[in-house]
N, C-alpha and C positions, 0 to 999 in steps of 0.2 A: 633636469627637473621635470620636463614633460614626460619622460619615461616613468618617473615615480607616480605622476598623476594618472597615467594610463593604467599602470599596474594596480594602483589603488582603486580605480573605478571598476576594473575587472573583478577585484575582490569584493567590492561592495555589491556588485550584481549577484555573485554567488551567495553572499551572506543574506541578501534579501530573499533569494530563493530558498535558502536553508531555513529562514525564519518562517516562511510559508509552510514548509514541510513539518517543522516542529509544532507549529500552531495547529496544523491538521491532525497530528498525532494526539495532541491534548484534547481537541474537539471530539475525537473518536475514542476516547479512553473508555467509554461505556457502550461502544457499538459492538454488538455480538459478532464474533469471528474476525474483527478487524486486526490487521497485522501492521506492526510499527514499521515506519520507513525512515531511511537516512539518506541524505544527499551525498552523492559521490562527486568529487571534483578532480580535475586534472590540470596539468600545466601545459601550455603550448608556447613553443619558442617562436619569437618574432623579431624582426629587425628593430633596433632602437629608433626612437623618433629622431634623435640627433646624436651624433658622437664626434668628438674632437680627436680621439686617439685610436679609433677603430676598436672600441671595447666589445665585449661579448654580447650576444643577443639577449634581449629581455624576455622573461618568461611570464606569461599572463595566466591567470586562474580562470578556468572555465567550468561550467556546469556539465557533468558527465552522466546525468541521469539519477534515478532514485533506486536505492537498494531496499529490498523488503525482507523483513525477518519473519519467516514462517514457523517459528517455534510455537509449540502448543500453548494455548491460553488456558487459564484455570477453568475448571468445570463448575457450573453453578446449577443447583437443583431447582427446578420449577414445578415439576409434577404434571406438566401439560402433556397430553397424549401425542400432540404433533410437534412438541419441542424436541429436537434431536441434536446431538453433539457428536462430532467425530473425534475419536481418540487415535492419534497417529497421523500419518501423511495421507492426505486425500481430500477430495472435494465432492460436494453434492453436484450432480449433473442436472441443469435446468434448461428449459427451452424458452427463449424470448423471441420477440418479433425480429430481432437482428440475428438470430441463430443460436447455436449452442453456447451456453455460458456455465460458469462454475462458481461455487460459493462455499464458504464455511459457516454461513449464517443459517442455522437450522430452525428459525422461527417460522414453522410451516402452518398452514391452515388449509381449508377446503373451499372450493368455489361452489356456486349454486348447483352444479352438476355432480358434486362429490369428489372432484379431482383434487389431488394434493398439489398445493401451490405455495409459492413464497408469499411474503407479506404484500408484494407488489403485483401478485397475480400470475407470476411466471410458473409454468408447469414443472413440477419435480418429476424427473424421469426415472424409470426402472432400468434394470440391467439390460433390457432389450431395446431401450430407446423410446418406450411408450409411456403414456401417463399412468398414474396410479389412482384408481377410483375406489373411494370408500363408500360402502353401503351401510347407512345408519341402522338398517333393520337387522344386520348381522351381529350387532353387539359391539363391545369395547374393542379398540384397536391395540394390537400388541406389535411392537417392533423389536426384533431380536438384534443381538450384537452384530450379526452378519448382514443386517439390513432387511431381512425378510419381514414383510408386513402381513399380519394375519388377523382374522376376526373369528374367534372361536376355532373351529377346525378348518376354516376356509383360508387358503393362502391367497392373499390379494395381489401380491407382487413382491419384488425385491428392490429396495432403493439403491440406485447406482451410486457407488463411491469409487471415484477414479482418481488417477494421478498422472502427471506428465513425466516424461523421461528426465526433464530438467525444470525446476521451479522457475528458472529464469525466463521460460517461455510464457509464463502467466502474467498478463498485463491487466491493470485495473480498467474496468469498463463502466464504472458508476454503479450506484444502487447496491454497493457491497458485492459486486460480481466481478469475475475475472474472465478473460477470453484467452484462448490458446493462439499464440502468434505464429505457430508453426503448422505445417501440413500433417505432422504426425498425430495420429489419434491418441487420446488419453486411454490408458489401460486400467483395468480393475485394480483396486488396492486391497488385496486379500488380508494384509496385516492390520488394516484400519478397523476399528470397532465403533459401532453406532450405539449411542446411549440414549434411550428414550426418557423423556421427562427431565432432560438436562440441556443446557446451552453452554457453548464455549465462549468465555469472556474474551475481550480484547487482550492482547499481550503487551499493551502499552503500560509502562511504569510511569505514572504521572510525575512523581518526584524527580526522576531522571530527566524527563522531558522539560519540566519547568526550569531545572538547572541549565539545560542546554539553551533554553530560550534566553535566559539571563546572559549566558556566555556569548551567544550570537549578538545580542544587543550591545554588549560591551565591546565586542570585536568591531562591530560596525562603527560605533562612536570613536574607537581608537583609530581606525582607518580614516574616518572623516577628519579627525584632528590632524593626522599626519599630512593629509592632502591640503588642509588649510595652512599648515606650517610651510609646506613646500611652495604653495602659491605665494605666501607672504615673502619667503626668501627670494623668489623670482622677481616679485615686484620691487623689493628693496634693491636687488642687484641692478635692475634696469634704471632705477632712480639714481643710484650712485654712478653708473656709467654715464648717464645723461649729464650729471653735474661735473664729472671729470672732463667731459668734452666741452 
């Protein structure tokens, strides 16, 4: 019976973590460039807490990390000169106090010196690794699908759109940013297209996530009920053994 309680507890722990992941997806359903996540679980074999006949080992459920779905989100038109969306695989390259970071959130603006930045003030880098400076005296800003930024006949720079060898190397770093967890530098993404005046919506499907939320809650309650029943059986068995003696 102790084995059932331990296995049930391990499952409750992963369900609670899954509940957090699903709730975070729902909370970011309207976050630009957000990518939906799913909890990965695994089983780990361990010795039984107690066995009378040398039974097989018990398998516990463990949290194995979060999987992220990088499929394209829907494009929404805004008309903003500095609103940019990537179509295809790639990330905008930005510079933060902690180093190079990457994002799909193209809600850009300019700082007091005219440099292109994220909403949080991180510099948006060009293909050479430097900032992009907009001069308001040169007229309207145009961004081509290849990322080239121009004002009239003046080429201001080219927004860097890069991608890793494996998306698994991209880890969340807060503020809708990702960091590269490997030593391999991200390479240009020539197949990706930049669309000006548009933003990429989150790829979260709220109806699916709400359904998952309900399923997780029911599973948690089911495991809790099983553990209560197991505990009651153990208590009853002890009482009967006490009376028999």
